[in-house]
VEXZA-768519 format. One line per 5 residues: number of its first residue (from 1); their letters; for each residue z, y, x of C-alpha. Coordinates in steps of 0.05 Angstrom, whole numbers. Layout:
<sites>
NUM> a> Z/Y/X | ...
</sites>
This chain:
<sites>
1> msvet> 854/-116/38 | 884/-185/37 | 835/-239/17 | 837/-314/27 | 792/-325/87
6> ttapp> 764/-376/135 | 731/-367/202 | 700/-436/204 | 628/-440/181 | 611/-493/128
11> aiapa> 590/-560/156 | 519/-551/129 | 508/-484/163 | 450/-492/213 | 463/-478/286
16> dlvaw> 416/-418/290 | 450/-384/232 | 519/-397/260 | 497/-370/328 | 470/-306/295
21> veeia> 535/-296/256 | 575/-304/320 | 530/-255/356 | 538/-201/303 | 613/-215/298
26> eltqp> 619/-205/373 | 584/-138/365 | 620/-113/303 | 689/-145/318 | 714/-161/248
31> deivw> 785/-188/239 | 759/-247/198 | 695/-280/175 | 685/-307/105 | 626/-351/88
36> cdgsv> 613/-336/14 | 603/-394/-33 | 585/-353/-96 | 640/-386/-138 | 677/-355/-195
41> eerdr> 742/-365/-157 | 716/-326/-98 | 691/-271/-144 | 758/-265/-179 | 796/-262/-113
46> lydam> 752/-206/-90 | 760/-167/-155 | 835/-176/-154 | 839/-151/-82 | 794/-91/-96
51> vasgm> 836/-72/-157 | 899/-78/-116 | 870/-34/-61 | 846/20/-110 | 772/8/-97
56> airln> 761/-20/-167 | 787/-5/-236 | 793/-64/-284 | 765/-41/-351 | 800/-56/-418
61> pelrp> 791/-132/-425 | 788/-126/-501 | 732/-74/-499 | 695/-94/-436 | 720/-163/-411
66> dsylf> 712/-181/-338 | 682/-113/-322 | 700/-63/-268 | 690/10/-250 | 677/35/-179
71> rsdps> 675/107/-156 | 636/121/-93 | 648/177/-43 | 610/240/-66 | 568/236/-2
76> dvarv> 545/165/-18 | 512/164/-87 | 439/144/-79 | 385/116/-34 | 375/161/26
81> esrtf> 300/162/38 | 306/212/95 | 348/160/132 | 304/100/115 | 260/77/172
86> icser> 203/28/184 | 210/6/256 | 141/-25/268 | 115/-35/338 | 60/17/325
91> esdag> 71/82/289 | 4/75/254 | 28/11/221 | 83/51/186 | 34/104/162
96> ptnnw> 42/176/141 | 86/162/80 | 142/126/118 | 193/149/168 | 176/112/232
101> aepaa> 222/96/291 | 206/59/355 | 239/-10/349 | 273/-16/416 | 301/55/413
106> mkqtl> 326/44/342 | 358/-22/359 | 394/11/417 | 420/66/369 | 441/13/319
111> rglfa> 478/-29/369 | 517/32/389 | 536/46/317 | 552/-26/300 | 595/-37/362
116> gcmrg> 665/-48/334 | 646/-21/266 | 682/-77/228 | 748/-74/266 | 805/-86/216
121> rtmyv> 756/-112/164 | 728/-178/139 | 656/-195/153 | 625/-232/94 | 568/-281/105
126> ipfsm> 525/-278/43 | 469/-330/39 | 421/-316/-19 | 355/-333/-50 | 306/-281/-76
131> gplgg> 276/-318/-135 | 295/-385/-165 | 322/-433/-114 | 267/-478/-88 | 210/-439/-120
136> tisrl> 144/-435/-84 | 145/-358/-88 | 220/-351/-72 | 249/-332/-4 | 317/-337/30
141> gvels> 361/-288/66 | 430/-278/95 | 467/-212/91 | 527/-197/135 | 570/-142/105
146> dspyv> 640/-114/111 | 640/-92/38 | 670/-136/-17 | 634/-91/-67 | 569/-116/-36
151> vvnmr> 590/-188/-45 | 605/-183/-120 | 541/-144/-132 | 498/-192/-91 | 528/-249/-132
156> imtrm> 498/-217/-194 | 433/-192/-164 | 412/-255/-125 | 423/-330/-126 | 479/-326/-76
161> gteal> 525/-378/-45 | 528/-451/-26 | 462/-472/-57 | 424/-418/-19 | 459/-439/45
166> aaiae> 438/-511/32 | 365/-488/24 | 371/-453/92 | 401/-516/122 | 341/-555/97
171> ggdwv> 297/-512/141 | 278/-454/95 | 258/-390/130 | 309/-334/121 | 311/-260/133
176> paihs> 372/-233/171 | 404/-171/141 | 463/-134/172 | 504/-82/135 | 566/-42/150
181> vgypl> 598/16/114 | 613/44/184 | 687/56/172 | 728/13/220 | 802/11/207
186> vdadg> 819/4/280 | 789/44/337 | 770/20/406 | 840/37/432 | 874/-4/378
191> aarpd> 897/55/336 | 896/39/261 | 880/83/202 | 888/71/128 | 830/48/85
196> vawpc> 800/91/31 | 775/73/-39 | 702/80/-18 | 691/74/57 | 627/101/85
201> naeky> 601/142/144 | 568/210/147 | 515/180/193 | 468/133/156 | 411/88/177
206> ithfp> 372/40/132 | 324/6/180 | 270/-47/174 | 236/-85/230 | 172/-114/200
211> etrei> 150/-157/260 | 218/-191/267 | 234/-190/192 | 302/-157/203 | 343/-107/162
216> wsfgs> 399/-65/192 | 437/-16/147 | 495/28/170 | 539/80/138 | 528/72/63
221> gyggn> 561/26/13 | 517/46/-46 | 461/10/-83 | 398/-7/-46 | 427/20/18
226> allgk> 478/-37/18 | 451/-91/-29 | 399/-111/22 | 365/-163/-21 | 340/-108/-67
231> kcyal> 291/-55/-42 | 301/-70/32 | 282/-144/28 | 247/-151/-39 | 199/-94/-26
236> riasv> 198/-66/45 | 203/-131/84 | 171/-174/29 | 110/-128/25 | 97/-143/98
241> larde> 107/-218/86 | 60/-213/27 | 7/-177/69 | 10/-230/123 | 12/-289/75
246> gwlae> -36/-267/20 | 9/-248/-38 | 40/-185/-69 | 111/-157/-70 | 111/-102/-122
251> hmlil> 157/-50/-155 | 137/-77/-223 | 171/-103/-286 | 147/-168/-317 | 140/-179/-393
256> kitgp> 125/-239/-436 | 89/-218/-499 | 74/-264/-558 | 23/-243/-610 | 22/-257/-685
261> dgrvy> -24/-317/-672 | 27/-347/-623 | -15/-333/-562 | 28/-315/-501 | 12/-262/-450
266> hltaa> 47/-238/-387 | 43/-168/-361 | 67/-130/-300 | 75/-55/-298 | 88/-3/-243
271> fpsac> 122/62/-264 | 152/116/-220 | 223/138/-234 | 237/174/-300 | 176/143/-333
276> gktnl> 210/95/-381 | 206/32/-339 | 273/2/-363 | 257/18/-435 | 190/-18/-429
281> amlrp> 224/-78/-395 | 266/-87/-458 | 215/-63/-509 | 228/-74/-582 | 159/-69/-615
286> tipgw> 152/-30/-680 | 90/-69/-701 | 102/-134/-740 | 85/-201/-711 | 93/-182/-638
291> tvetv> 152/-202/-594 | 167/-177/-524 | 213/-213/-476 | 238/-193/-407 | 221/-233/-345
296> gddia> 239/-178/-297 | 258/-104/-301 | 242/-78/-231 | 208/-123/-180 | 152/-175/-183
301> wmrpg> 129/-223/-129 | 59/-248/-145 | 21/-304/-113 | -47/-335/-128 | -38/-402/-163
306> pdgrl> -80/-466/-157 | -119/-445/-219 | -141/-380/-186 | -96/-337/-229 | -40/-291/-205
311> yainp> 31/-318/-218 | 93/-274/-216 | 167/-285/-209 | 225/-237/-215 | 259/-245/-147
316> eagff> 323/-216/-172 | 377/-248/-216 | 406/-185/-246 | 393/-113/-267 | 417/-54/-225
321> gvapg> 402/0/-277 | 411/74/-284 | 465/86/-336 | 455/158/-361 | 408/161/-420
326> tslkt> 419/88/-438 | 440/85/-511 | 431/47/-576 | 373/94/-591 | 336/90/-524
331> nptal> 351/20/-501 | 397/-21/-546 | 381/-85/-510 | 406/-58/-443 | 468/-27/-474
336> ealdh> 487/-91/-510 | 478/-131/-446 | 535/-92/-415 | 589/-118/-463 | 621/-162/-410
341> dtift> 618/-184/-336 | 588/-118/-313 | 599/-74/-253 | 596/1/-266 | 590/51/-210
346> nvalt> 602/126/-218 | 606/128/-294 | 662/162/-333 | 725/127/-357 | 751/134/-428
351> ddgdi> 824/140/-447 | 823/70/-476 | 796/39/-412 | 722/36/-428 | 662/72/-398
356> wwegm> 617/130/-419 | 558/170/-393 | 514/226/-415 | 466/204/-470 | 507/143/-489
361> tdepp> 530/174/-554 | 510/237/-592 | 579/267/-583 | 620/258/-520 | 693/236/-523
366> ahlvd> 746/290/-527 | 773/270/-459 | 748/229/-400 | 762/217/-327 | 697/235/-292
371> wlgnd> 662/197/-236 | 701/237/-185 | 768/216/-216 | 782/283/-248 | 800/300/-320
376> wtped> 739/321/-361 | 728/350/-430 | 664/370/-466 | 678/442/-448 | 668/427/-374
381> erlaa> 600/447/-347 | 596/390/-297 | 571/320/-315 | 621/266/-330 | 578/211/-300
386> hpnsr> 536/219/-238 | 461/224/-255 | 448/162/-212 | 508/123/-238 | 492/49/-246
391> ftvra> 508/-16/-280 | 500/-85/-248 | 493/-142/-297 | 463/-212/-297 | 392/-213/-325
396> dqaas> 407/-269/-373 | 459/-227/-409 | 402/-187/-440 | 382/-213/-509 | 310/-199/-490
401> isdnw> 309/-247/-432 | 251/-296/-434 | 264/-371/-434 | 217/-376/-374 | 245/-317/-335
406> ddpag> 270/-361/-278 | 212/-411/-277 | 204/-427/-202 | 129/-431/-211 | 125/-361/-240
411> vpidv> 85/-337/-300 | 10/-324/-303 | -7/-250/-306 | -59/-226/-356 | -51/-150/-349
416> ilfgg> -27/-100/-298 | -5/-31/-323 | 2/33/-283 | 38/92/-314 | 62/161/-295
421> rratn> 93/221/-329 | 34/265/-345 | 34/322/-396 | -41/331/-386 | -105/295/-367
426> iplvt> -84/221/-372 | -97/188/-440 | -47/144/-477 | -83/81/-452 | -144/70/-410
431> etygw> -178/6/-386 | -205/9/-315 | -276/-12/-299 | -253/-68/-254 | -205/-88/-198
436> ehgvf> -228/-35/-149 | -222/20/-201 | -154/-9/-218 | -131/-3/-146 | -156/69/-146
441> vgatv> -115/83/-208 | -54/51/-176 | -65/90/-112 | -66/156/-149 | -7/145/-196
446> sseqt> 29/211/-204 | 78/250/-247 | 75/324/-261 | 128/370/-234 | 164/414/-284
451> aaaeg> 117/471/-269 | 59/427/-289 | 84/424/-361 | 49/490/-371 | -18/457/-359
456> svgal> -29/462/-284 | -55/398/-252 | -36/422/-183 | 37/403/-183 | 30/327/-178
461> rrdpf> 83/282/-147 | 45/223/-121 | 77/155/-123 | 22/103/-109 | 36/37/-143
466> amlpf> 107/65/-153 | 116/41/-81 | 120/106/-42 | 192/95/-17 | 186/20/-14
471> cgynm> 122/-1/22 | 140/-32/89 | 75/-13/123 | 17/36/121 | 0/52/49
476> adywa> -75/52/64 | -69/-18/92 | -30/-36/30 | -88/-13/-14 | -136/-52/29
481> hwldl> -93/-114/19 | -97/-105/-57 | -172/-98/-52 | -177/-162/-10 | -133/-201/-58
486> gnslg> -176/-178/-116 | -238/-204/-81 | -205/-272/-71 | -181/-275/-143 | -249/-257/-171
491> egapk> -254/-274/-245 | -181/-297/-245 | -155/-227/-230 | -114/-193/-285 | -145/-134/-322
496> vfqvn> -117/-67/-302 | -98/-10/-350 | -67/59/-343 | -18/85/-395 | 16/151/-407
501> wfrkd> 71/159/-459 | 84/232/-440 | 23/271/-462 | 43/339/-491 | 11/390/-537
506> adgsf> 3/464/-523 | 74/477/-548 | 104/427/-500 | 120/374/-553 | 105/301/-540
511> lwpgf> 43/276/-576 | 66/203/-577 | 132/177/-606 | 143/129/-548 | 196/74/-542
516> gdnar> 180/16/-589 | 114/47/-609 | 89/38/-538 | 74/-33/-560 | 15/-5/-598
521> aiewa> -21/16/-534 | -4/-52/-503 | -31/-88/-564 | -98/-53/-554 | -99/-74/-481
526> lrrvn> -85/-147/-500 | -139/-145/-553 | -186/-121/-498 | -165/-180/-456 | -186/-225/-515
531> gevea> -251/-188/-525 | -231/-172/-597 | -247/-98/-596 | -299/-52/-565 | -283/8/-522
536> vdrfn> -313/76/-508 | -338/85/-437 | -317/152/-408 | -318/180/-338 | -245/160/-326
541> grlpr> -248/90/-357 | -254/55/-423 | -216/86/-482 | -199/58/-551 | -241/75/-611
546> pedln> -194/111/-659 | -199/56/-711 | -177/3/-660 | -109/33/-642 | -56/7/-690
551> tegld> -23/69/-719 | -1/37/-785 | 66/65/-806 | 62/123/-757 | 63/195/-780
556> lpeer> 9/214/-730 | -40/268/-752 | -112/258/-732 | -112/319/-687 | -53/290/-647
561> ltalf> -88/223/-640 | -150/259/-615 | -109/299/-565 | -77/235/-538 | -145/214/-513
566> dvdha> -175/281/-494 | -205/282/-424 | -225/351/-399 | -283/351/-349 | -260/413/-311
571> awsee> -188/391/-305 | -210/322/-280 | -258/353/-230 | -200/394/-203 | -157/332/-199
576> cdlte> -212/295/-162 | -209/350/-109 | -134/342/-104 | -142/266/-98 | -192/274/-41
581> ayfeq> -144/320/-5 | -88/270/-16 | -130/213/12 | -145/253/76 | -76/241/104
586> fgekl> -93/167/113 | -152/181/158 | -196/124/180 | -149/72/149 | -167/94/78
591> pqalm> -209/39/46 | -279/63/33 | -275/30/-36 | -225/83/-59 | -271/140/-38
596> delhh> -327/104/-74 | -286/101/-138 | -271/176/-132 | -345/190/-124 | -361/146/-185
601> irvri> -315/189/-228 | -350/252/-203 | -418/222/-218 | -396/201/-289 | -368/271/-302
606> aeelg> -435/301/-282 | -473/252/-325 | -430/268/-386 | -443/342/-375 | -518/331/-365
611> eeppt> -513/358/-294 | -542/334/-228 | -495/281/-200 | -465/295/-131 | -494/260/-70
616> fpeas> -459/197/-50 | -414/210/11 | -428/177/78 | -390/111/85 | -376/128/158
621> ah> -329/183/136 | -275/130/126
</sites>
């Protein structure tokens, strides 16, 4: 691929950064080095070169201006959790939910893989800021990559280029991140091979070194495997930085909500996959007088402010969203944001040069070219777009974006929500009894497997804090960090609630309409923050009184409303046993406070049933 290049680092590049770039270049042996400046001119050169090489397809400029379609190799379509490693000095620091590798051994493996891996290619030096440049919560990084696809995506997803480099030059700490698709065009003997539309390697490693704050990724060109500012930095490395420095790096959206009285609230929310997170991030309330704006759709960095409250920023500058299912019905704000300047990966191509995916329209087009580049018609059994196909778009292209979404100081958080996909047991909205109970709720977030739709509570897929694949250290230590931070916040800590939009009746039908009506549950939570309404204390938390949930305009029979808040003692007792078994894997690192909260639920169940409460467990057990 012919691109205008330079091998000379910018004059402002600090000596330690230049030395590191030279060291990695000596290892990987690229033909050329480009220091990215983040300019429009640079972006356009890269797009033109990728279109010319066949890596990118320029979409119809009248229908989708300045937008491009990429098709990945079928073996490289998603994050690869089985090849994602936390290389901490001690295995116990990675914990039972992470893949651990010994750092020195992994570094030796990586150096073998990276040796000569960029022959025949350009190595791009990508300086970037996670969060607004110069913000007190923001952090800097530099990714080295042999993928122009990574460059154009990082330009959207981060504050990338000369300004970030200048911040590094001024002495800002930065995280080094090294990426290669693992497809050199020249071998060690000098023999050349042609490039392919989507280079990658069958062998993949996505590795993190918490103590040295390094990221090394080999073999994949896709998504979070390659855009190292995203999950690798913003969660796995940042969660370790947050633990060490007294803040939080979370897999949470951030909303700005304004009530009818003009009062402004900010809310963060953690949802596992397939639980409506993107829809909530761009919520359009169905109740009059309330407005919801987007601060962030995926990640929140939160730090205690001088007033004792928790302040959050969105460390990203764009959305890297799942395309299938996004429509004018489910998420019009997201769909409308994709009208221009968007990167699409693994969606289908229409005959007039636009894009399509399953769920985008009620009826599919009569003919498409699918994500594999093959002709497709509605009669074909295979999907036209890959289920994990994506769009990359600047956050400020969304009409819902808040005017303070990139405030360097962050926004003060009033409420934290935890949600899962539960057909049973979990009510529509529940207020926790306090910070420790809230951490317990976050630690036990789960979704029910398909088999659980029939009513079993045994088939739970745990995703604590929606961080299971993203926590850079032992999950039990992570919970302890949350508990410690809550103690330091004291009265300034946000209130914690649990929500569940997915409760079903005996016939398997959803009890709650969802989407814009989810604002009704959030409205109750905010009224609780204000002390405007009372709540009903139950064994699992505080529930709304029926008259306090705004159901005006909803066709919601009384029996369905009752079912949305039904809590069954026997089912919850069974789930308590499952939770205790789940906690056992963390051994002595499990915070005693979480076992205490589990015991409190059991005691409250017994009290509601008029039974003898269980004996409090020995603290020495954990």
